[in-house]
N, C-alpha and C positions, 0 to 999 in steps of 0.2 A: 653188482652196482652198475657196471658198464652196460649190462644187458637191460637193466631198468631204464637207464638214460636213453638207450637206443629205442626202446619201446615208446618212451615219452616223445621222442623226436618224430617217430613214425605217426603217432596219434596226432601230434600237432600239425604235421604235414597233411594228413588226411582231412582234418577239420578245415585247414586253410583251402585245400582243393575243393571241398564241398561248398564252401562259402563263395569261392571265386568263380567256379564253373557255372554256366547258365543252366536253367531248368531243362529237364529232359523234354524234348518235343516228340510229337507222334510221327514226325517225318522219318525217323529211324525205326523200322519195324522191330529190330532186335532189342531195343531198349524198352519197349512197351510190354510190361509184364503184369499189369493190373488194370482195373477199371478206372484208376486215376487218370489214365491217358485220355479218357473220354470226357472227363470233367474239366472242361477248358474255359468255362465262362469266368469273366472277371466279376468283381463285386458289383460294379455298376450295371453290367449286363444281366446279372442275376436279379437285380431289383427291377429292371425294365421288363424282363420276361416274366418274373413273378407277378408284376402288376397286370400284364396282359392275361395271364392264366387266371388270376383271382377275379378279374372282371368278366372275361369272356366265358369262363367255365360255368359259374352259377347262372348267368343270363341264358346261355345255350341250354342248360338243363331245364330251366323254368319254361322257356319257349316251347321246347319239344314235348315236355310233359303236358303242357296246355293243349297242344295240337292232338296228342294221343287221347286226352280226356274228352275233348270235343268230339272227335270222330267216334270214340267208343260209346259216347252217350247218345249218338244219333243213329237211329235205325236206317234212315235214308242214306246217310253217307257210308255206313258200313256195307251197304249193298253194292256200291259202285267200285269197280276195279281201280279207277284212278285214285280214290281215296285210300284204298288198301295199300297201294304203292307209296302214297304219301305217308301212311302210317309206318311202313317199313323204313322209310327214310328218317322219320322222326325218331323211331326206336334206335336206329344206328347212331344218329347224332346225339341221342341221350347217352348211349354207351360211350361215345367219344368224349363228351363233357366230363364223364366220371373217370374213365380209364386214363385218358391222355393227361388230364390235369393232375391226378394223383401220382401217376408214375413219372411224369416229366418233372414235377416239383421235387419228388423224392430223390430223383437221380441228380438233377442239375443244381438244385438249390440247397437241398439238405445232404447231398453227397452220400446217399444211402448205398452201402456196399453190399448188395444182395448176392447170393450164390447164383450159379448158372440157371438152375431150374426156376427159382423164384423170379429172376430177372426175365427169363424167356416167357414165363407165364404172364407177367405184367405186359411185356411187349406183345404177346399174342392177343391180349385184350385190346390193346390200342390198334393193332393191325386188323383185328376182327371188326372193330367199330368203323374204321375208315374204309375198309374193303366193302363192308355192308352198305355204307353210305354211298360210295361210288356205284356199286351194283344196283342200289335202289334208284339212283339217278338214271341209270341205263333203262331200267324197267319203266320209269316215268316217261323217258324220251320215246321208247318203243310204243307205249300206250298212246302218246300224242301223235306219233307217226301213223299208227293204225287209224286213229280218228280222222286224219286228213286224207289218207290214201285209200282207206277201206271203209268209208263212212257208212255205206249201205249195209255192209256185213259186219260192222264193228261189234254189235251185240252177240253175234254168232261166233266170231273169232275169239273174242276176249270175254269169256263168261266169268262169273265170280269164282267158281271152283278152279278154273284155269289160272286166275290171278293168284289165288291162295297157293296153288301148286307151284307156281313160279317163285313166289316168295319163300316157300319152304325149301325148294331146291337151292335158291340163292344163299340162304343162310346155312344150309348144310355144307355147301361147297366153300363158303366163306370161313366157317369154323375150321374145316379140315386144313385149308390153305394157311390160315393164320397161325395154327399151332403146330405146323410141321417142324419148326426148329425145336420146340419142346419135345416132340415125338422122336427126334433123333437127327434131323437134318440141320446140324449145327457145325460150327467150326471146331475141328479136332484140336487145333493149337490154341484155342481160347482167345488169344489176342493177336498173335502174329499172322501174317498172310497164310492162307487166303481169307482171313477174317476181315470183316468190314471195319472201317475206321469211323463209321457213324454209329454202329450198334455192336457192343461186345458180344461175343459168342455166336454171331450171325455169319454164315458163310456167304462169300461173294456170289456163289451160284444161286443161292436162294434169293438174295437181294436182287440179282438180275432177273430172275424168274418173276418175282412179285412186281418189280418195276415195269417189266415188259407187259405183264397182265393188266396193270392199271393204265398204261399207255394205250393198249388195244381197246379197253373199255371206254376211255375218254374219247378215243378216235371214233368209235361207234356212236357215242352220244353226239359228237360234233357233226358227224355225217347225217344223223337223223334230224337234227335241228336245221342244218343247212338245207336239206331237202324240204323241210316244212317251210322255211323262209322262201325258197324258190317257188313252191306251190302258192304261197300267199302273194308273192309278187306277180306271178302269172295271173292269179285271180284278180288282183287289183288292176292289172293292165286290161284284162278282158272286160271289167266292169267300168272302165274309164269312158266309154262311149256315151253319147247322149241317150237318156232314157226318159220315160214319161210315166206319170201316174204311180200306181202301187209298186210296179216293178222297179222304178227309180228309187223309191224309198227303201225297198228291201236291198237293192244293190248297194246303196250308200251305207246302210247299216252293216252289211256284211263286209264292205270295204274297210270301214272303221275298225271292225273286229279284227280283220286280217292285219291291219297296220299295228294294232295294239299287240297282237300275237307276235308280229315281227320284232317289235321293240322288246317284248318280254324275252323272246328267245335269243335275241342279240345280247341282252344283258346277261342271260344265263351263260352263253359262250364266253363272254368277257370275264365273268366271275370264275368260271372253271379254269381259264387260262392263267389268270392272275394268282389264284390260290394254290393251284396244283403243279403247274409247270416248274416253278423254282425248286420245290422239294424233289420232284422226280428227276430234274436235271442234276442235282447234287448226288442223288443215288446212282445215276448212270456214270457220273464222273468217279464216284467211289469204287465202282466195279473195275474201272480201267486204270486208275492211277491212285497213288497214296496221297490222301488229303493232309493239308497242314492244319495247325491249330486255328488259324484265322478262318479257313474254310469250314472247319467244324463249328465254330461259333456262328458263322453266317447260316449254316444249316439249322442250328438250333432256333434262330429267329424265324427262318422260313417255315419251319415245321409248325410254329404257332399259327401260321396262316390257315392250316388245315382245320384248326379249332375255330378260327374266325369264320371259315366257310360253313362249318356246322351251325354256327350262330346265325348266319345269313339265310341258310336253307329254309327255315320255317317262314321267314318273311317273303321269300321269293316264290316258294312252291305252295305253301298252305294258306297263309293269311291274306294273300292277294286274291284268293277265290271268294267271291261274294257269298256263295252258299255256305262256306265254312264260317265266314264272318257272321252270317245270320244266325247260325247255330251257336256261335260263341256268345253273341249278345243275348240270345234267348236263354242260354245256360246261366249267364250272369243274372238275368232277370229272375230265373227260378231260385238261384242262390239268395238273392235279395229277399224274395218272398219267404223263403225258409228262415232267413235270419229274423225277419219281422215276426214270424210265427213263434220263433224261439223266445224272443224278447217279450212276447205277450202284448204287442202293439195293436192286435186286432182280435176280434172274437173268432171262435172256431168256424162258424158259418162263413164269415167274411174271408177267412184264410182259405177255406175250400174253394170259394168262388175265385179268389185271387190266383190260386194254383191253376184253376181251370182256364182263367184268362191267360196266364203265363204259357200254359201248354198250347192254347189256341194261337197266341202271338208267335210262339215258336214255330208252329206249323206254317203260319202265314209268312213268317220270315224266310223259311226255306222255299215255300212255293212261289212267293212273289219276287225273290231275289233274281236278278239278271245273271245268267250264267257267264262266268268269266273265262272259261276255257272252251275250246271246241269239243272236248270230250263230254262236257256237261250238256251241250246242245245235242250231240248225237244220242246221249243217254235219254234225253227227253222225247226223242222221235218215236 
């Protein structure tokens, strides 16, 4: 009887301690023994992040699928290295809209407790998407750099086959790097140091390696665009003197194009800094110190900026090109003609003529559109 009373007292004391003691925080590494340590969002924060993902995810997917369809349907655009790189970027952002949205919502909103292999497979898909996106941005920047500094030899230096080879190598390296944790480079202790406080099962050394790689790639992109801006400013200064006749008209047109390029590239650099530096900064801090719950929640919000970046990329790199917009409008016109044919609004002969007109207008739209980038001008030479 005394033993039962003693057990009841111990049970009551334990329950009282559990209710009175605060929740376990991730600042004490020895107390983190499950993925619950990484699920730190409050109910209000889950609603906010869920709204961002549910809005940005489908929009990003539709935008990039549209870019891929337009480029794939155009023989003219498929032949140009610039649009092959834009296709690679659109493909990576399409993956990002799927992998990031699904895995992020599963983990943070629905508290999906996956095992190490399943979690690292999902994380590898997200890593592959964003690594491929940044790598494609680098290829696009190098393409534009060659257009400016090697304009006379651009077609010789960057052929279609070389562009395809560069894209294949990019994706091979990206896939290998992204799935290294799944292949074995993971944290042996699962949750305790040297595990990351941002991603379970991920080793600090792998996180440092991936973050450093992204910083190097972003630095190369920034350097390429800064050199392009410098070249554009030099050209603007050189064309600033008094001219006359046809030479003056050409100089003013080229100057306007350089100014437009400078604005575009300045916007690109600003977007890269705003969307990527916060996430990479948190990853660098995670490698050096132990993050708190508040810092983990801040990182969750900052990581959604990467998804927003994938949503902005089609507008910034693809749909700003007049040639691609011309192909898009022509494709929509063809779809409208096909719809009218299906509904039986016209006779067979009239439909055939309409299709021919659509095809002709498509070719004219591509031919007559003013090039929007320096690479399009070089390609026409």
